[in-house]
C-alpha positions in Angstrom: -0.8 -175.6 -129.0 -1.0 -178.7 -126.8 -2.2 -182.0 -128.2 -5.1 -183.7 -126.4 -2.6 -186.3 -125.1 -0.4 -183.5 -123.7 -3.4 -181.8 -122.1 -4.4 -185.0 -120.5 -0.9 -185.5 -119.1 -0.7 -181.9 -117.7 -4.1 -182.2 -116.0 -3.2 -185.5 -114.4 0.2 -184.2 -113.3 -1.5 -181.1 -111.8 -4.0 -183.3 -109.9 -1.2 -185.4 -108.4 0.9 -182.4 -107.4 -2.1 -180.6 -105.8 -3.1 -183.7 -103.9 0.5 -184.4 -102.7 0.8 -180.8 -101.5 -2.2 -181.2 -99.2 -0.6 -184.3 -97.7 2.7 -182.5 -97.3 1.0 -179.8 -95.2 -0.7 -182.4 -93.0 2.3 -184.8 -92.6 4.0 -183.0 -89.7 0.8 -182.8 -87.8 -0.2 -185.5 -85.3 -3.5 -187.3 -85.3 -4.5 -185.2 -82.3 -3.5 -182.0 -84.0 -5.7 -182.9 -87.0 -8.9 -183.4 -85.0 -9.2 -180.1 -83.1 -11.7 -177.4 -83.9 -10.7 -174.3 -81.9 -13.5 -172.0 -82.9 -16.6 -172.4 -85.2 -14.8 -170.8 -88.2 -11.9 -173.3 -87.9 -12.1 -176.8 -89.5 -9.9 -179.7 -88.4 -7.0 -180.6 -90.7 -8.5 -184.1 -91.0 -11.8 -182.5 -92.2 -9.9 -180.5 -94.9 -8.2 -183.6 -96.2 -11.6 -185.4 -96.3 -13.6 -182.6 -97.8 -11.3 -181.9 -100.7 -11.5 -185.6 -101.4 -15.3 -185.5 -101.2 -15.2 -182.7 -103.8 -13.4 -184.9 -106.3 -15.6 -187.9 -105.5 -18.9 -185.9 -105.8 -18.3 -183.5 -108.8 -16.0 -185.7 -110.9 -16.3 -189.4 -110.1 -19.9 -189.8 -109.2 -21.0 -187.3 -111.8 -18.9 -188.9 -114.7 -18.2 -192.5 -113.8 -21.4 -194.5 -113.6 -19.6 -197.6 -112.2 -17.7 -195.7 -109.5 -18.0 -197.2 -106.0 -18.1 -194.9 -103.1 -15.5 -195.4 -100.3 -18.2 -194.8 -97.6 -21.7 -193.6 -98.3 -21.7 -191.7 -94.9 -18.9 -189.5 -96.0 -21.2 -187.4 -98.2 -23.0 -186.3 -95.1 -19.9 -185.8 -93.0 -17.7 -183.9 -95.5 -20.1 -181.8 -97.6 -19.4 -178.2 -96.6 -22.3 -176.0 -97.8 -23.7 -177.5 -101.0 -27.5 -177.6 -100.4 -28.2 -179.2 -103.7 -26.0 -182.2 -102.9 -27.8 -183.0 -99.7 -27.8 -182.8 -95.9 -24.5 -182.2 -94.1 -22.9 -182.3 -90.6 -23.0 -178.9 -88.9 -19.9 -176.8 -89.5 -19.4 -175.9 -85.8 -19.4 -179.6 -84.8 -16.6 -180.8 -87.1 -14.4 -181.1 -84.1 -16.6 -183.8 -82.7 -15.7 -186.2 -85.5 -13.1 -188.4 -83.8 -14.1 -190.9 -86.4 -13.3 -191.6 -89.1 -9.7 -191.7 -88.0 -6.9 -189.8 -89.7 -5.7 -193.2 -91.1 -9.1 -193.9 -92.6 -9.2 -190.4 -94.2 -5.8 -191.3 -95.7 -7.3 -194.4 -97.1 -10.3 -192.4 -98.5 -7.8 -190.1 -100.2 -5.9 -193.0 -101.7 -9.2 -194.6 -102.9 -10.3 -191.4 -104.7 -6.9 -190.7 -106.1 -6.7 -194.1 -107.7 -10.2 -193.7 -109.1 -9.3 -190.3 -110.7 -6.1 -191.9 -112.2 -8.3 -194.7 -113.6 -10.7 -192.0 -115.1 -7.7 -190.4 -116.9 -6.6 -193.8 -118.2 -10.1 -194.8 -119.5 -11.8 -191.6 -120.5 -12.1 -190.5 -124.1 -10.5 -187.3 -125.2 -14.1 -185.8 -125.4 -14.7 -186.9 -121.8 -11.5 -185.3 -120.6 -12.3 -182.1 -122.5 -15.8 -182.0 -121.0 -14.4 -182.6 -117.5 -11.7 -180.0 -117.8 -13.7 -177.1 -116.2 -14.5 -179.2 -113.1 -10.9 -180.4 -112.9 -9.6 -176.8 -112.9 -12.1 -175.8 -110.3 -11.1 -178.8 -108.2 -7.4 -177.8 -108.4 -8.3 -174.3 -107.2 -10.6 -175.6 -104.6 -8.0 -177.8 -103.0 -5.4 -175.0 -103.1 -7.9 -172.8 -101.3 -8.2 -175.5 -98.6 -4.5 -175.7 -98.3 -4.4 -172.1 -97.2 -7.4 -172.7 -94.9 -5.6 -175.7 -93.4 -2.6 -173.5 -92.5 -4.9 -170.7 -91.2 -6.8 -173.2 -89.1 -4.0 -175.3 -87.7 -2.3 -172.0 -86.7 -5.3 -171.0 -84.7 -5.5 -174.5 -83.2 -1.9 -174.5 -82.0 -2.1 -170.9 -80.7 -4.6 -172.2 -78.1 -1.9 -174.5 -76.7 -0.1 -172.8 -73.8 3.2 -174.4 -74.9 3.1 -172.5 -78.3 4.1 -175.6 -80.3 5.6 -175.4 -83.8 3.9 -177.0 -86.8 6.7 -176.7 -89.3 10.4 -175.9 -89.3 11.6 -172.4 -90.1 14.1 -172.4 -92.9 15.1 -168.8 -92.5 13.9 -165.7 -94.3 15.6 -164.8 -97.5 18.2 -162.1 -97.1 17.6 -159.0 -99.1 17.8 -155.3 -98.9 14.7 -154.0 -97.2 12.5 -151.2 -98.5 12.8 -147.7 -97.0 10.0 -145.4 -95.8 6.6 -145.8 -97.5 6.0 -143.8 -100.6 2.6 -143.0 -102.1 2.5 -143.6 -105.9 0.0 -141.7 -108.0 -2.5 -143.2 -110.4 -4.6 -141.2 -112.9 -7.9 -142.9 -112.6 -10.4 -142.6 -115.4 -12.5 -145.2 -117.1 -10.9 -148.6 -116.6 -11.9 -152.2 -117.1 -11.6 -154.8 -114.2 -12.5 -158.4 -114.0 -11.2 -161.6 -115.6 -10.9 -161.9 -119.4 -9.4 -164.6 -121.5 -9.2 -168.4 -121.6 -7.3 -169.0 -118.4 -9.0 -170.2 -115.2 -10.9 -167.9 -112.9 -13.6 -168.2 -110.3 -17.1 -167.0 -111.3 -17.0 -164.1 -108.9 -14.1 -162.5 -111.0 -16.5 -162.0 -114.0 -17.9 -160.5 -116.1 -15.2 -157.9 -117.0 -16.7 -154.5 -116.8 -16.0 -150.8 -116.8 -15.4 -148.7 -113.6 -14.8 -145.0 -113.2 -11.9 -144.2 -110.9 -11.0 -140.8 -109.5 -7.3 -140.0 -109.3 -5.7 -141.8 -106.3 -2.4 -142.8 -104.8 -1.4 -146.1 -103.3 1.3 -146.9 -100.8 4.2 -148.8 -102.3 4.3 -151.4 -99.6 1.9 -152.9 -97.0 1.6 -151.5 -93.5 4.3 -153.0 -91.2 4.3 -154.3 -87.7 6.3 -151.3 -86.7 3.7 -149.0 -88.1 0.9 -150.8 -86.4 2.8 -150.8 -83.1 2.9 -147.0 -83.3 -0.9 -147.0 -83.7 -1.2 -149.2 -80.6 1.2 -147.0 -78.6 -0.8 -143.9 -79.6 -4.0 -145.3 -78.1 -5.5 -146.6 -81.3 -7.5 -149.3 -79.5 -8.9 -146.8 -77.0 -9.8 -143.9 -79.4 -13.5 -144.4 -80.4 -13.4 -141.8 -83.1 -11.1 -143.9 -85.2 -13.5 -146.8 -85.4 -16.6 -147.7 -87.3 -19.5 -148.2 -84.9 -19.5 -152.0 -85.4 -15.8 -152.1 -85.1 -15.8 -150.2 -81.8 -18.5 -152.5 -80.5 -16.5 -155.6 -81.6 -13.2 -154.6 -80.0 -15.0 -153.5 -76.8 -16.9 -156.8 -76.5 -14.0 -159.0 -77.5 -11.3 -157.1 -75.6 -9.0 -156.7 -78.6 -5.9 -154.6 -77.9 -3.6 -155.9 -80.6 -3.6 -158.1 -83.7 -4.4 -161.7 -83.3 -1.3 -163.7 -82.3 0.6 -160.7 -80.8 1.6 -161.5 -77.3 3.2 -159.2 -74.8 6.2 -160.6 -73.0 7.9 -158.3 -70.5 8.4 -155.1 -72.4 8.5 -156.7 -75.9 6.0 -158.1 -78.4 6.1 -161.7 -79.5 4.1 -163.1 -82.4 2.8 -166.6 -82.5 3.7 -168.3 -85.9 3.6 -171.8 -87.3 7.1 -172.2 -85.9 6.1 -171.0 -82.4 6.5 -167.7 -80.7 9.1 -165.4 -82.3 10.1 -161.8 -81.6 7.9 -159.4 -83.6 9.6 -158.3 -86.8 8.9 -154.5 -87.1 9.7 -154.5 -90.9 7.3 -157.3 -91.8 3.7 -156.6 -92.9 1.2 -156.6 -90.1 -0.9 -159.7 -90.3 -4.1 -161.2 -88.9 -6.1 -157.9 -88.8 -9.9 -157.6 -89.1 -11.3 -155.2 -91.6 -12.3 -153.0 -88.6 -8.7 -152.8 -87.4 -7.4 -152.1 -90.9 -10.0 -149.3 -91.3 -9.2 -147.8 -87.9 -5.4 -147.8 -88.7 -6.1 -146.1 -92.0 -8.1 -143.4 -90.3 -5.4 -142.9 -87.7 -2.8 -142.6 -90.6 -4.8 -139.9 -92.4 -5.5 -142.3 -95.3 -8.0 -144.9 -96.3 -8.3 -148.4 -97.6 -8.3 -148.8 -101.4 -11.3 -149.9 -103.4 -10.9 -153.2 -105.1 -11.0 -151.6 -108.5 -8.2 -149.2 -107.5 -6.2 -152.1 -106.2 -6.7 -154.1 -109.4 -5.9 -151.2 -111.7 -2.7 -150.4 -109.7 -1.6 -154.0 -109.7 -1.1 -153.9 -113.4 2.1 -152.0 -112.7 3.3 -154.5 -110.1 5.5 -157.6 -110.5 3.5 -160.8 -110.0 6.2 -162.4 -107.8 5.8 -162.6 -104.1 6.2 -164.7 -100.9 3.8 -167.6 -101.3 3.3 -170.9 -99.5 6.0 -173.7 -99.7 4.6 -177.1 -98.5 6.3 -178.2 -95.4 7.7 -174.9 -94.3 6.3 -172.1 -92.1 4.1 -169.5 -93.7 5.2 -166.1 -92.4 5.2 -162.8 -94.2 8.5 -160.9 -94.5 9.7 -157.3 -95.1 9.2 -155.7 -98.5 12.3 -155.7 -100.6 14.0 -152.5 -101.8 13.3 -151.3 -105.2 11.1 -149.0 -107.3 7.3 -149.2 -107.7 4.7 -151.3 -105.8 6.1 -154.0 -103.6 4.4 -157.2 -102.3 1.2 -156.6 -104.1 1.1 -160.4 -104.4 1.9 -162.8 -101.6 2.9 -161.7 -98.1 -0.5 -160.7 -96.7 -4.0 -160.5 -98.2 -4.9 -156.8 -98.3 -8.3 -155.5 -97.1 -10.1 -153.2 -99.5 -13.1 -151.0 -98.6 -15.2 -152.8 -101.2 -18.2 -154.9 -100.2 -18.2 -158.4 -101.6 -20.9 -157.9 -104.2 -21.7 -159.3 -107.7 -20.2 -157.6 -110.7 -22.7 -156.1 -113.2 -24.2 -159.0 -115.1 -23.0 -161.7 -112.8 -25.0 -164.9 -112.7 -23.8 -168.0 -110.8 -23.4 -171.2 -112.8 -26.2 -173.8 -112.9 -26.1 -176.7 -110.5 -24.4 -177.3 -107.2 -21.1 -175.7 -108.2 -23.0 -172.4 -108.6 -23.1 -172.4 -104.8 -19.3 -171.9 -104.7 -19.3 -168.1 -104.5 -22.5 -166.3 -105.3 -24.5 -167.1 -102.2 -21.9 -165.5 -100.0 -22.2 -162.0 -101.5 -23.5 -160.3 -98.4 -21.9 -158.8 -95.3 -18.3 -159.4 -96.4 -15.4 -157.4 -97.7 -13.0 -158.1 -100.5 -9.3 -158.8 -100.0 -6.8 -158.8 -102.8 -3.3 -160.1 -103.6 -2.7 -163.5 -101.8 -0.6 -164.3 -98.8 2.4 -166.3 -97.6 0.0 -169.1 -97.1 -1.4 -169.0 -100.6 -0.1 -171.7 -103.0 2.2 -170.2 -105.7 0.4 -169.6 -109.0 -3.1 -169.7 -107.3 -3.9 -166.0 -107.4 -4.3 -163.4 -110.2 -4.8 -159.6 -110.3 -8.5 -160.2 -110.6 -8.8 -162.7 -107.7 -11.4 -161.7 -105.1 -11.0 -163.2 -101.6 -13.6 -162.3 -99.1 -14.2 -162.5 -95.3 -16.6 -161.0 -92.7 -15.3 -157.7 -91.3 -14.5 -159.2 -87.9 -12.4 -162.1 -89.2 -8.8 -162.1 -88.1 -7.5 -165.7 -88.5 -6.8 -165.2 -92.2 -3.3 -163.9 -93.3 -4.8 -160.4 -93.7 -3.2 -157.0 -93.6 -3.5 -153.7 -95.4 -2.1 -151.2 -97.8 -3.0 -147.5 -97.6 -4.6 -145.4 -100.3 -5.3 -141.6 -100.6 -7.4 -139.4 -102.7 -5.7 -137.0 -105.0 
């Protein structure tokens, strides 16, 4: 069991590591890169750096340090995301208009808050550190979420540049034997328990733990690949209305979608835009940047379906927790599933769409105060994804982790794994 002194040291070291990782992701990006907002859902890199700093300032320093001096009083308005109880905020779709404060000033803001947090650790009593531990852990997870968002967003920003610039170097994919044809693995079903339990950190939407009845089902041992999805395209998947949900068919018709986001046809071959520029499409890698609508249509075409999130979580107990996760300073790109028995790439690689609506678990109540706005108020009109991606920081996800996006979202690192009824 850790002593209070050791716990203090671990928390401070984690804070420094998480904050440094954000800066590592931003370091190769120019000031011009960091200011662009390419669509309403995308936030500029500079904004992510400032907002994560605002979180620490608002929920730790201003809440627990009466003598704390704000870096700039206007930043609360500029960099609050959606916390109504904290106060008014700058509109999300206008974040790209914020040419000021500069990237340099945001860096100074980060340094100011980092120094104040370090001073808090130096001066706070053991009781104060213990009382602050829940918000510290939430702050770590919050900034790690924004690290993935930063990668998602800058990828979209750079994809709009006709020169297809690279953000990060590509260090080369690890060499390993590749998995063979997909296999469907059976699961008995029955009365199971899902949701987080224990003393470790979780988000509020992962609780409370509760029972769910599952009918017998089978789950593919690996995610759907680019090669699989290309076959769907070649077979007229985007022009066959019977494969699509009504809203999905309307979306692809209005938007003119004919392939996943970032796929680009060049002569007779497909290229894929990545954080290291355009590269030839890897047929063995998991298909990525799909909407829920596209994932559902592919599953229909394949004679299968998407798993429910309870099925996914129950099956994941038989999977190794290792996977391809984000490495600061390198390109985030999913790779082929490795050879071997059992479920592959359940964690890392790509987020996997489920057919489950993002809804509260039985007995769920959001926490009191502004931090209660973190998850609960978004439980409408979205679908759950599981497993993490190549842009997710290592150690960030759990089997119970619930990500969520609207069904038409494609800029996340989202793919799918097929399920079938038995």
